[in-house]
N, C-alpha and C positions, 0 to 999 in steps of 0.2 A: 205718357208721362206730358205734362201743360207745357206749350211750347211759349217761350218769351213772348209777354205782350208787346207790341208798338203801338204807340198813338199815331195813327193816318193824320197827317197835315196836307196840305195842296202848297205846291211850290209857290214861293216868294218870287218866284221870276229871277234870282239871283243866277250868274253864271260860274259855274266850278269846273275847271279845268281839270281832267283825268289826272289822278295820281298814275304815277310810273311804276311798274314792276320790279320787285328783287332779280337780282341773276344767279337766284339759287339755284341748284340742277340735281336732278333724281336719284344721281351717285351720289351725294352726298347723305343720305337718307342709307344708315348704320344697317337696318334688318333688310336694304335692298340692294346690297351688293352682293356681285357671285359671290364671294367669299364667305357669306352671313352662313353661321351654323347654330344658331340659336335656336329657340323656339318658332316653331310654324305660324302660331297666333301672332306672334310679333311683324312677322313680316306680314300675313295677311292686314295688322291694323295699320302699317306704315303705308302698306301700297294704297289701302284704300284713301288713307288719309293726304297722300302724295296724287292721289285724282283728284280731292277734294280742293289739295291748294292750286292744283291748276287748271282749276273748274272757277274757282269763285273769284270776283275782280276785287282788286283792292278797296276799301272803303272811302268813298269823298264824304262832304260836306251835304249831298243830297239825300244820302242814307238818315234817316229819323233819329238812330242810337248816334250817330257818330255829326249831329248837326254843327253843335259846337265844337267841335276837335277836328282840326285841318292838320293834314299828315302832307301837304304839300311843301313842306320846306325839309321832310326826311328824304336824307340822300340812298337812296334804296340802292343804288350800286356801286356803294362804297363797303357795304359789310364781306367780312371774312371770317371764317371759323379758327380757331388760334389752334396749329398744330405742333407748337413746340413750347414746351416749361419757358418760364422767364421768370424770374426773382420774385418780379414786382406780383404776380400771380400769389403772393403766401399775405392770406388776412391780416391786418394786423391784431394784437393780441389780444385791444381791448372789446375785439369783438366776440369772443372765445368763452371770454368770461362768463360764467351758470348767472342766467337771467331771473330763472323761477325760484331759485335754490340756493344752497349754499356747495351742490354738486350737480353733477350729470348724472343722470341713469345712464345715458348715452349721447354721443357728437357723432356728425357727420359735418365734415369739412369740404366742399364741392368748388375746384375752380376749373378755367376750360379745358383741363388738362389734366386735372387727380384728381384723386379723390381720398380722403381719411377717416375711418370707420372706428368705434368705439360703442361698445355694449357692456355692462357691467354683466360678468356673470351668471350672478341672482336673478337676473333677467330674461338671458339666454335659458336659466333652463325652467323658467315658466313657460317656453315658448313664445316669446316677445321674437319679433322678427323688426330690424332698424339695420336695412343696408343702403347703397345705393343702385340705382335701377341697372347699371350694369352685373350688378353682381345679383340682384334680385332673377334675372333672366339667365343665370348660368343655375343658381342655387334655389331658387324659390319662384320656378315657372308656375305653378300648380295655384300658390296666392295670388301673383302676379296675374294671372289670367282672370281672376276673380274679379276686378277692378278695373283692367287698363279698358280704356275707353267706354266703359259701362254708365257711367256717370255724366263725363263732358263730352259730345259727340263733335269730331271733328271739322264735322259742313256746317258748324255755329258762325264759321269766319276764315277769313284767310289768314287771321292772326292764329284761330285756333287749331286750322289744318298745317302751317307751318310749323308749328309745335310739338305736332303729334307725330308730324314726319319725319322730323330734322333733332328730335330730343337728342341733345349728347350724352344728359346723363339726369338722372334725378334722384326721389327717394322714397323707398318702400317704406311704413308704417306697418304695422301687422300686429293688435292685442290679439290673444285667444279670447274664448268665450270666460267671462268670470276673473279673467287677471286684471287686479285693479295694481296699477303702475303709481308707485307715488314719488319715485325720481322723478323730474322732469326730463325728457328728451330735446334735444336740442341741435338745429342745424345751420347751417352756414354756406349760402351762395356766394360767393367773389368771383368780381372780375376786375378787370385793370385793362388800362390802354384804351384806343381807339379804333372806329372801324371794326370792332367785333361784333360778332352775331353768336348770341347766348342763347339758345333754347332749354327748357327745364322742364320737368314733370313731377309733380309730386301726387303721392297716392297714401292715403290713408284709412284705413280699414279696420274697424273696431267690431268683433264679435257679441255676441250677446250678453250683458251684462258688465262689461269690461270697462275699463275709463283708463285716463291716460291726459298728462300736460303736454304740450309739443310748441317749440317756441323757434319759428325756422326765421330768418333772415336773408333778404336779398340785399346785398351791399357791395360798392367800390369808390374809390378817389372821383374828384371832379377833375376832368382834363380839361385843360385853355382852351385845344383847340380840335375841331375834329367830332364824328359822332360815335356812339354804340349804340348795340340795338338787345334788347331781351323781349322775348313771347314766352310765355309760360301757361303750363296748365296744373291746376289744381284738382283734385279729385276725391272726397270723401264719402263714407260710409258709418254712418252711425248706427250701431244694431239695436235690437229690440232692449232697451234696458239702459244702456251702455251711455257714457259720459266724456265727454272730448273737450277739452280747453285747446283752443288753437289761437297762440298766437303768431301772428304775421307782420314783420317790420319789412318796410322797404324803405332802403336809404341808398339807392343807387345815384353815384355823380352826377350831376348835374349839365353832362354831356347824351344821357341816356336816353334812349326811348321805350318807355316799359308799359308791355300789350299783356293783358292776361286774360282768361277765360276759370273762373274757379265756380266749384257747384257742391251745394253737400246736401246725404241725402239722410234722414233721418227719419228711424224707423222706431215704430211705438213705445211712447215713454222713454225714448231715447232725449240726451239733453245736448248741446251742441253752443257751447260760449264761443263765439269767435272774435276774436280782436285785431283788427287792424290799426297801425303806426305806420302812413307814409310821411314824409320828410324830403324824400332826395328827388332823383331823373329829370330830366328836364321835361317830358311829357310822358303821364298814366292816364291808358286807357284800360279799365279794368272791370270787368263784369264778372257780378260776386251774386250767384241765386242759392236759396235755401228752399228745398224739397221738404216738407214736414207730410210724411206718407201713413205714419199711423196716429190712433188714436194717442193723445196723452203727450205726444212730440213737441219739444220746447227749442226753438231757436233765438239766440241773441246774439245780437251785432252790433260791436261797439269801433266806432271808426275817429279816429283823430288823424286830422294833416294841419303843417303849418306849411307856408308856401311863401315866397318870396323872389326877386329877381323876376327873369319873365318865365318860371315855371307854371305848368299847364296840368293839374289832375284830374281825370274826370272820372269819376266813382259810377256805375251803373248797378243798382242792387234791386232783386227781386224776392219776396218772402212768398211762399206758393204755401198755401195751406189746401192740403189734398186730402185731409179725413177730418172726421170731424174732433171737438175735444184738442186744438191744436192750439199752442200760443208763439207769438213772435214777439220781439219787441229789438225797434235796430233804432241806435243813436249814434249819428255822427256828427260831430263838431271840428272846424277849421278858424284857422286866423290865417288873413291872407296880408302882406306884404308889397312896397313896391309896384310894381307889374304886374305879376303875380296872377292868375284865374285859377278860382275851381266849379266845377262842374258835380254837381249831386242828381239823379235820376233816378227815383225808388218808386217800385210797385208795391202794393200788397193782392195778391189776388187769393180769393176764396172760389174753391172749385163747388160746385153743386152738390148739397148734400152735405157739405161740410160745417154743419152746425157748431154752435156754442163755440167757433172760433175766435180769438180774441190776440188782434195783431194793432202792434202801434209802432210808430215811424217818426222820426223827428230829425230834422237836418238844423243846425244852427251856425253863422257865420258870423266873425268878428272883422269888419273890413278897415285894416289900419292903415292906408295910404289911400288917396281922390282914385289913383288911377289905378289900384286893383279890381279884382270884378268876381264875385260869386254867383252863379247860377243855382238854384234851387228848385227841384221840379219834383214834388212828392203825386201818389196816384195811388185807386184804390179801383179792383174790379174785382167785383162782390155780389156771387151767382147765388148765396143762402140767404135765407132770410130771418133765422138767430144769432145771429154776430154781433160783438162789437169790434170797431175796426177806428181808429182813428190816426191822423197824422197832421206834423205840422212842420212850418221853416220859416226862418229867420235869417235875414242880412242886416247886420246893422253897423255903428260906432260904436267906440269907447262914448262913454257917458263921460261929459265933461262936467256935471257933479262930483262924478265919481272921483274923476283926477283933482278937482280944485279941493275937496276933502282930503286928501293922500299929499296935497302938496302945503296946504293949509296945518300936517302935522311933521313939516320940516322934510320932505322927499320930493328928490327933483322931479321932473315930468317925468324923465324915463322911467325912473323905476315905479315913477306911483303906475306907468302905462304897462312896465314888466309884471308887478300885482294882479293889475288886472288880469290881465292875459291868462295869469297862473289862474285868477280864480275862477274864471270861463272853462279853463278846462277840468278844472276840478271833476265835475260830474262823472268824466271820463274816467281820470285817474282812479274814481273810487270804485269802479267797475274793474279794475284789475287789479287779482289778487296777489299781484307776484311784485314786490320791490323793486327787485334787480331792473324790470321791466320798466316800472314809470319812473325808477331812477333814469335810465335810458332817454325817455322820453321828457321828463323834465328839464335835462339837459341839451336835447334838441330844442327846448323852447328857451331854453338861455342863448343858446348858440344865434338863433335867429334872429332874438330881439338886440342883441350888439349889430 
């Protein structure tokens, strides 16, 4: 499997103090307790992950992938697991409303201490599995073993190892061969309070010829003081000729430090439409890879982010063309206010022999305040000679001529700015075939603009 491409640069001479380590201990891993009675492969997986966690250092700005994201203000010694239920742990009803149609085919709500699961009887009869991770360990170990740790390695970073070893819960989605799910699946991961450590693991497995739409949202309220931590893993396998629409929304409170490692593997003639929406968290560092493994595989990635205050969002994407006749298409667009900052680092990799590759990536940023900052770093590594790969990145301000034109039609400056921002995001909105998701993101734009 192709390793992540990292461009090496010589040191710029700056001095970076070492980031302290967390206070998590081995006995916090569920499968490593003396009372563990679950599958042996889960124990082995978490044992190896814990070894990696203890071995790997905390990342610093000396590491190329983290050069623009500083963790020295992360209060690593303040985080604890939530051990008892709290009324605040119930998510608001608006998060539970269907986003992709008028009804759910299934819905899972995860909190640090509880989970609720619903799946329609018709989907159960077709062999669809949509359960939380704890249930999967008891009732679906054979399916879980097929994907757990097979796509994302716990050795990839300190946070990947922590999420693998310490995941309190997660979700398993399994769609059998040739089953086409018309009703969308929906899940919510909800956190509340401060000084919480939340670890999650999402696993999606589509067999040959299947299809599904799955919407997942991670969210919490914003707390005035203190920090919380989320570290997660997302592992996706799209089988031959299968089609996955995966909508991933991140609306963590602005006290949450959020870290995730996510990767999808797409087999021959498989199609992945992966849509990201990021409006929350204090700091996010997200690694997202798509591996196109078979001829005819397609991976489309569409990203939306809007930052304000002192938010810092860092997205690191990689499109790996590992077979001939594969196609990838990435478009990330972001708007920034106040003193917020975004970072996007993208790479298209074309393996030797992956001829007839068609790869595209673009990142567009709209800076709304002088103190906001957007870093955009596209990249290509092409080891085949019959390909079409293009990339582009822009960072700009609102066009004053556009503002003047709208004001001349009787709009105030703030109204004109709002219309321009909505128009800027429209290409992303057009990629989203779900009215509920579009409405959620449009509402986020309006709230940020206020």
